[in-house]
C-alpha positions as CSV (number, residue, x, y, z in Angstrom):
1,M,-23.3,47.6,-36.6
2,D,-27.0,48.5,-36.9
3,F,-28.2,46.3,-39.8
4,R,-31.7,45.5,-40.8
5,A,-30.8,42.3,-42.7
6,I,-28.1,39.7,-42.9
7,G,-27.2,37.7,-46.0
8,L,-24.9,34.7,-46.3
9,I,-23.6,32.6,-49.2
10,E,-21.7,29.3,-48.6
11,L,-19.6,28.0,-51.5
12,N,-17.7,24.8,-52.2
13,S,-14.7,26.8,-53.7
14,V,-12.3,29.3,-52.2
15,A,-11.5,30.9,-55.5
16,A,-15.2,31.3,-56.4
17,G,-15.8,32.6,-52.8
18,M,-13.3,35.4,-53.3
19,D,-14.9,36.4,-56.7
20,V,-18.4,36.2,-55.2
21,T,-17.3,38.4,-52.3
22,D,-16.1,41.1,-54.7
23,T,-19.3,40.9,-56.7
24,M,-21.5,41.2,-53.6
25,I,-19.7,44.2,-52.3
26,K,-19.7,46.0,-55.6
27,T,-23.4,45.2,-56.3
28,A,-25.1,47.0,-53.4
29,D,-24.4,49.2,-50.4
30,V,-23.7,46.4,-47.9
31,E,-21.0,46.0,-45.3
32,L,-18.9,42.9,-45.4
33,V,-19.3,41.2,-42.0
34,L,-17.2,38.1,-42.6
35,A,-15.6,36.4,-45.6
36,R,-13.3,33.4,-45.0
37,T,-12.5,29.8,-45.6
38,I,-14.3,27.3,-43.5
39,C,-13.8,23.7,-42.8
40,S,-13.8,21.1,-45.5
41,G,-12.5,23.6,-48.1
42,K,-15.6,25.8,-48.3
43,Y,-15.9,29.6,-48.3
44,M,-18.5,31.7,-46.5
45,I,-19.5,35.3,-47.0
46,I,-21.7,37.3,-44.7
47,V,-23.0,40.8,-45.5
48,G,-25.2,43.2,-43.6
49,G,-27.2,46.3,-44.5
50,D,-30.8,47.3,-45.4
51,V,-33.0,44.5,-46.7
52,A,-33.1,45.5,-50.3
53,A,-29.3,45.9,-50.5
54,V,-28.6,42.6,-48.8
55,R,-31.1,40.8,-51.0
56,A,-29.5,42.4,-54.2
57,S,-26.0,41.5,-53.0
58,V,-26.9,37.9,-52.2
59,E,-28.8,37.4,-55.5
60,S,-26.0,38.8,-57.5
61,G,-23.3,36.8,-55.7
62,S,-25.4,33.6,-55.9
63,S,-25.9,33.9,-59.7
64,K,-22.2,34.6,-60.3
65,W,-21.0,31.0,-59.5
66,E,-24.3,29.0,-59.4
67,G,-22.5,25.7,-59.5
68,A,-20.3,26.5,-56.5
69,V,-23.2,27.8,-54.2
70,I,-24.0,25.3,-51.4
71,D,-26.6,27.5,-49.7
72,S,-27.6,31.1,-49.4
73,I,-30.0,33.1,-47.2
74,V,-31.3,36.6,-46.5
75,I,-32.8,37.2,-43.1
76,P,-34.8,40.5,-43.1
77,N,-35.3,42.3,-39.8
78,V,-32.6,40.1,-38.2
79,H,-32.4,40.3,-34.4
80,P,-29.7,42.7,-33.3
81,S,-28.0,40.2,-31.1
82,V,-27.1,37.9,-34.1
83,F,-24.2,40.0,-35.3
84,P,-22.3,40.2,-32.0
85,A,-22.9,36.5,-31.4
86,I,-21.2,35.7,-34.7
87,S,-18.0,37.4,-33.3
88,G,-18.6,35.9,-29.8
89,A,-19.0,39.4,-28.4
90,N,-22.4,39.2,-26.8
91,L,-22.1,40.3,-23.1
92,I,-23.9,37.7,-21.0
93,I,-25.5,39.5,-18.1
94,K,-27.1,36.6,-16.3
95,K,-26.2,32.9,-16.7
96,G,-29.1,30.6,-16.8
97,S,-29.8,27.3,-18.4
98,L,-27.8,26.5,-21.5
99,G,-29.2,25.7,-24.9
100,V,-27.3,24.5,-28.0
101,I,-28.5,23.9,-31.6
102,E,-26.1,22.2,-34.0
103,S,-26.5,22.1,-37.7
104,F,-24.8,20.7,-40.8
105,S,-25.3,24.1,-42.5
106,V,-24.0,27.6,-41.7
107,A,-27.0,29.2,-43.4
108,S,-29.6,27.2,-41.6
109,L,-27.9,27.8,-38.3
110,L,-28.1,31.6,-38.8
111,E,-31.8,31.2,-39.5
112,A,-32.1,29.0,-36.4
113,A,-30.3,31.5,-34.1
114,D,-32.5,34.4,-35.4
115,A,-35.7,32.3,-34.9
116,A,-34.6,31.2,-31.4
117,V,-33.9,34.7,-30.1
118,K,-37.1,36.1,-31.6
119,T,-39.2,33.3,-30.0
120,A,-38.3,33.6,-26.3
121,N,-36.5,35.9,-23.8
122,V,-33.0,34.4,-24.2
123,Q,-29.5,35.7,-24.8
124,L,-27.4,34.5,-27.7
125,M,-24.0,33.6,-26.4
126,E,-22.1,32.5,-29.5
127,I,-22.7,31.5,-33.1
128,R,-19.8,29.3,-34.2
129,L,-19.7,28.9,-38.0
130,A,-17.9,25.9,-39.4
131,M,-14.4,26.6,-37.9
132,A,-12.8,23.5,-36.5
133,L,-16.3,21.8,-36.7
134,G,-16.0,19.8,-39.9
135,G,-18.2,22.4,-41.7
136,K,-21.0,22.2,-39.1
137,A,-22.2,25.2,-37.0
138,F,-23.8,25.7,-33.6
139,V,-25.4,28.4,-31.5
140,S,-25.4,28.6,-27.7
141,L,-27.9,30.6,-25.7
142,T,-28.9,31.2,-22.2
143,G,-32.0,32.2,-20.1
144,D,-34.7,30.7,-17.9
145,V,-35.3,27.0,-18.5
146,S,-38.7,27.4,-20.2
147,A,-37.5,30.2,-22.4
148,V,-34.4,28.3,-23.5
149,R,-36.5,25.2,-24.3
150,A,-38.9,27.3,-26.4
151,A,-36.0,29.0,-28.2
152,V,-34.1,25.8,-28.8
153,D,-37.3,24.1,-30.1
154,A,-38.0,27.0,-32.5
155,G,-34.5,27.2,-33.8
156,A,-34.2,23.4,-34.2
157,A,-37.5,23.3,-36.1
158,V,-36.0,25.7,-38.7
159,V,-33.0,23.5,-39.2
160,S,-35.0,20.3,-39.1
161,E,-37.3,21.5,-42.0
162,K,-34.2,21.5,-44.2
163,G,-33.0,18.1,-42.9
164,L,-29.8,19.6,-41.4
165,L,-30.3,19.3,-37.7
166,V,-27.3,17.5,-36.0
167,N,-28.5,17.8,-32.5
168,K,-30.0,20.1,-29.8
169,V,-29.8,20.2,-26.1
170,V,-31.1,22.1,-23.1
171,I,-29.1,21.9,-19.9
172,P,-31.2,23.3,-17.1
173,A,-28.4,24.0,-14.6
174,P,-25.0,23.9,-16.2
175,S,-21.9,23.8,-14.1
176,D,-19.8,27.0,-13.8
177,Q,-16.9,25.1,-15.4
178,L,-19.0,24.5,-18.5
179,Y,-19.9,28.1,-18.7
180,R,-16.2,29.2,-18.5
181,D,-15.8,27.7,-22.0
182,F,-18.4,30.2,-23.4
183,I,-17.8,33.3,-21.4
């Protein structure tokens, strides 16, 4: 996957989510990254592609079921490590300090992850989106302590602006046992 943009729509209805997914795919030349139910009976759709196509897809999908849309985003020029982190497939070369940003919103968490990895020299480990989390989402990242602090602060600021920050943490020297849960 070599996408320039990522788009996401989060809905409060599974049925509407399936209809919106179909609309998004038919509207523009985008690739469906993920479409699934998420905790508390919601539905999430993520598409990737060039910026104009993703924007058109998200706009079309959002207008199809306006009353069911919880949130939507388009991130142009998304950092390339965001996509593999969504699937938990980022290869961690060097373990360092551990940073975590937790959000009440899937959309705001994706924005936070993108902002974090663009702010400092860190590696995204995983972006977990609302599965077995009561509808919340979190991103974990690693790197040098100062870089992780800067990245976590930048990502948390994005989520805080929307009033959706649950928590954030930087663990300077995490135990190997803790890392085994992520790697």
